[in-house]
N, C-alpha and C positions, 0 to 999 in steps of 0.2 A: 440792031439792038442785040446785045449779047445776054443770054440767060445763064444762070448758074443752076446746076442740079445739086440740091442739098437735101440730105436725108434728115429725118427728125433727130437721129443720134448726132449727126454733124452739127446741126443747128444748136442743140443743147450743149454740146461740147464747146462750141465757140462762145456761147453765152457764159458758160461756167468759167472758161479760161479768162475771159475779160473781167468777170466779176471777181475772181480770185486775185487777178493782177491788180485791179482797182483796190480791193480790200487790203492787200499787203502793202500797197502804196498809200493807204489812208485817204482814198478819194471819197467822193460824195456817197454817204451811206444810203441815201434813197435810191440812187442809181445801182449801187451794189445789190441792194435788196431786190430791186425789180428784176435785174438780170439773173441773179442767183436763184430767185424764186421761180422764174420762168424755166430755167435749166432744171431745177429740182423737180418741178411739176412734170416736165417732159420725161426726165429719167424715171420718175416714179411710174408714169404710165407705161413706158417701155418695160420696166421691171415687172409691173403687175401682169403684163401679158406673158411674162416668163416665170411667173409665180415667185418672184423675188420681192421680199418685203423691205420697205424703206424704214429708216430710223423713225420717221414721223408716223408711219402706219403702225409700227410696233408700239410706240408710245400710246397712240390712240386706242389700241386694243386693251390697254391697262386702265382705261377710263370706263366708269360705269356706263352701261349701254344707253340709259336714259339721258346721259349728259354728253354723249359723244358728239352730237351735232353742235352743241354749244361750244365744246372744246375745239372741235374742228374749225368752227368759224373764228374762234379766238386765234388759233394757229395761223389762219389765212388772212386775218384782219388787215395787216399792213400790205400784204401782197395785193389783195383786192382793192384796197384804198388807193394804192399807187397806180393801179391798172384801169380803174373805172371811175367815171364821174356822172353817170346817167341818173343815179338815185339820190345822190347827196353832194351836189356840186358846190354847196357852201360849207360843207363840213370840214373839220380838221381832225387830226389824229395825234394821240400821244404815242410816239414811236421810240422804241429803245433800239438804237443802232447795234447794241451788243447781240441782238438776235441774229445778226448777219453771220456771225461765225458758226452758228449752229445750222442755219440754212445751207451754208456752203459746205459744212462738214457732211451733212446728209447727202448733198448733191455729189460731192467728191467720192463718197463711199459707193453711191449708186453707179457712178461712172466706172469705178473699178470693177464692180460686180458685173456690169454689162460688157465691158471691153477687155478686162484682164490686162490692160496696158498701164504702165507707169509713166505718167506725164510729169516731168520734172517740176513744173510749177505746182502741181497738186501734191507732190511729195513735199515740197517746201511748205505748202499750207498745212499738211498733216503734221509736219515737224513743229510748226508754229503752234498749232492747236494743242499738241502734247506739251510743249514748253509753257504755254499760257494756262492750260487747264488740265494738268496731269491727273486730277481727281476724277475726270470724266472718261479718260481713255484707258481701256484694258489692252495691255500688250503681253505677248508671250515673252519669256526671258530673253530670247535672241533679239526681238524687236526692241525691248526696253534697253538693252545694252547698246544697240545701234543708235536709238533715239537719244539716249543720254550722252553718248559720245559726240554726236553731231550737234547737240544743242547746249553742251555744258558751259560754254563761255558766251552764249548769246542772250541778249535781252529781248524777250518777246514783246516788250512795250515799244521797241523801236522796230516796227514792222519792215520798213524799207531796207534797213541795214541787215536785219534778220534774213530777208528775202535774198539779198545780194550774197551773203555768206553761205547760206544754206543751199542755194541753187548750185553753187560751185561744188560744195561738199557732197550733195545728194546725187549728183549725176552718175557717180560710179557705185552708189550704195545699193543694197538689196532690201529696200524698205517697201512695205506694202501698206 
């Protein structure tokens, strides 16, 4: 029997890589959410140990203290539903697959904060996120110029074509 030695960081990185790949190829949203949330949760724990705040924890800090538990449960509702069946085996959930892009965004940002490494697939995802949701992303002028150049003729609604084209373009870029 052969064993693999895998760190928490490596496990989370593998989960995130597969989740982003599945997301950009428009695969099953439940699987994407499950893998992405697992990676995000692990990265969040690793960051917390290093006093690095996730996007999710920063948002939670803006919620009234007496409502934080309720809000936190709502943020984790789909993740926990897809992971557990011990309390509510007959239940169902109203799931919005659009939440996946924000779970992955947080996880990718945490990955960069922890590793300082530019993973081409994650760069492609960040470019897609900017192209799809420019109103959410704050960029410095240099980043904005690079992102605009790399995404100018790409349709973020065609994720797989976007992934193919951006992966080639972003390999030599200086995008974080």
